[in-house]
N, C-alpha and C positions, 0 to 999 in steps of 0.2 A: 289660191295662194294661202288663204287662211288655213286651209287644211294642212298644208305643208308645215306651217308654223306650229299648229297644234300637235302635229305628229312629231316634229322635232322637239317641241317642248315636252311632250309625253316621253319620248326616248331619253331626253336629258334627265327628267325626273326618275325614270326607271334606272338609268345608269347610276345616278347619285344614290338612289335607294339601295341598289345592289352593292355599291362601294361602301356605304355606311354599314350595311349588314355584315359584309365580309370583314371589314376592319374592326368592327365591334366584336365579332367572334374571335379574331386574332388577339384583341386586347384582353378579352375575357380569359382566353387560354393562357396568355402571358401572365396575367394577374394571378391565376391559379398556380402556375408554375413558380412564380415568385413567392407566394405564400408557403408552398410546400418546401421550397429551398430555405426560407426563413425558419420554418419549424425544424427542419433537419439541422440547421446551424445551431439553433437553441438546444436541441437534444445533444448534439456533439459537445457544445460548451458545457452543458450540465454534466455529462459523462466525464469530460476532461477535468472539470472542477472536483468531482467526486474522487477521481483517481489521485489528483494532486493532494487532496485532503487526506486520503488513506495513506499516501506515501509519507506525508508529514507526521501522521500519527505513528506510523511504523518507525520512522527515524527518531521520534521522541522516545518511544519505548526502547529502541536499541541504545540510545544515548544513556538512558536511565540505567539499563542493565550494565552497560560498560562502566559507568561511574560506580555502581554498586560493587562490581567485581574489583575495581581498583581499591575501593574502601576496604573490602574484605581482605584483599592481598596485603594492604598496608597494615591492617590490624593483625594479620597473621605474622607478618614480619616483626611487628612490635612485640608480639607475644613471644616469638622465638628469642628475640634479643633479651627480653625480660627474664625468660627462663634460663638462658645461658648466663646472665649476670648473677642470678640467684644461685645457680648450681656451681658456678665457678669457685665459690668459697666453701662448698659442701664437700666434706671428706668422702662421703659415699659416692659422689658423682665421679670421682677419680678412679675408684676401684673397677676392675673389669668384671663383667657379668659372666657367670659360668656358662659353658656351652650348652648343657642340657636345659638350662633355664631359657636361653635364647631360642633353642629349637622348639620348646613347648610354647613360648610366646608367639613364635611365627605360626605354629600350627593353630593356635587359638585365633590369631588374626585372620588366617585363611578360612577357618570355619565361620567366622563372623561375616567375612566378605561373601562367602557362598550362600549363607543364610539370608543376606539382604538382597540377593538378586530377585527373589520372589516375595517381596514384602506385601504385595497385594494378592490375596489368595483367590481372586476371581478367576 
């Protein structure tokens, strides 16, 4: 009878050892998977943070350019108004410009435009 008890006890210990070994392996695998998932999540958060930072920089640059264009436009409009005011009382501004002078000025302006296309001789 003692033999049966020892055999049953040995079988119980063997079964418990197998169960502990089996579940410990599963726990190890699950822990590794969890660590890998956490690393992937951190990498994704870092990438997302970098993208958001880049977009904010791009938006700031775009806003500065937009503001500068508006300032340039406003200065240009102020200059036009100033010139018109100054020329409105000038007698020469009322006289028409001769046709041959107009055509030569246009030709000169066209030559200047064509010459600036290739400003960098590289």
